[in-house]
N, C-alpha and C positions, 0 to 999 in steps of 0.2 A: 759849759758856761752858757747860760741862756742869753737871748737877745735882750738888750737893755729895755727897761720900761719907763725910765725917766730921762730927762734931758741932762741930768748931772753925770750920767755914765756914758762913756764912749767905748765902742767895741770895734776893733779893727779885725775884719775877717782876712786873715793873712796866710800867704804861702811864702815861706822864706826862700824858696828856690826861684821866685819870680822877681825880676828886677824892679818892676813897677810897684809891687807890693813892698819890697825893701825900701824903695824911695819914699813911699807913703809913710812907712814907719819912721824913717829918718826925719822926714818933714815934721811929723808930730813931735818927735823927741826934740828937734832943734827949736821948736816953738814952745817947749816946756808944757805941752798939753798932756794931761793925765788921761790915759786910756788903758783898756784891757786888750789883750791879744787872744784871738781864738784861731788856732791853726786848723782850719776847716778840713784839711786832709786827714789830720789825726783825730779830730772831733767833728765829723760831718754834721751838717744841718739836717735835722729830721724833716720829713715832708711837710709837717705843719709849720715848722720854722721857715721853710722856703716860701710857703704861702704868705706867712706874716711878712717876710722880707719883701715879697713882691708888692704888698700894699705900701710898705714904707718907702720903697724906691719909686713907686708910682709909674712903673714902666712895664710893658709886656715882658714876660719871662724871656722871650727870645732875644731881647736886647741886652740881657746880662748873662748870657750863656756863650761859651766859646764854640760857636758853630763851625769854626774852621778846623777844629781839632779832629784827628782821625777817630778818636773815641766817640765824638758826636755822630759820625757816620755809622758807627757800629751800633748806636742805639736804635736805629731804624725809625726814628721819629720823622714823620712827613714834614715837608717844607711848610705846609699850611696847617700844622697841628695847633691845637688850642693850648692855652697856658697850662692846663692841667697835665697834658702829655709832656710838655717841656719840663715842668716841675717834677714829674715822676722820673724823667730821665736824669735830672740833676740829683735827685735823691739817691739814685743808684750809681751815679758817676760824679762824685763831688769835685773831681778835677776839672769838670766842665764849667764850674763857677767862674765868672769873670772876676778879676781881682785888680786892685784891692777894692774892698767895700768897707766903708765906715758907717757905723750905725750909731745914731744918737736919738734916744727916746723913740718917737714914732716916725722919725725920718731916717733916710739912708741915702748914700750916694756912691756910685761906682767911680773910682778914682782914675778915669780915663776921659779927659786929661786929668792929671793929678790935682789940679787946682779945684776940681769939683768937690773934693773932700773938705777944702777950706771953707766952703759955703756952710757947712754944718757947725763951724766953730763960732759963728756969730750969734 
């Protein structure tokens, strides 16, 4: 499932094992918001999608990667690595993607805190 290209479509990058991700899904459902779900561990984002997502988030890649995970340490990416190296690591290790992330058209938000995804609903 590709990233949305219009504001009419919402896509939740979701990991059902993550409590924050489950909470984001529940929040959208409680509000009656129509959205699609992409389980990014089952359908990982390709490297070009990750670059596109970086633009939509407007954040350095390091800010939406789980650098505290052991898997991050195993990537060998240096602390001062550029976005390209971080995105390459994410492409090879989708579990390192911070979650949840809601995408709407050309905008996206990391749901930490959860209220950040609500900003995309306006």
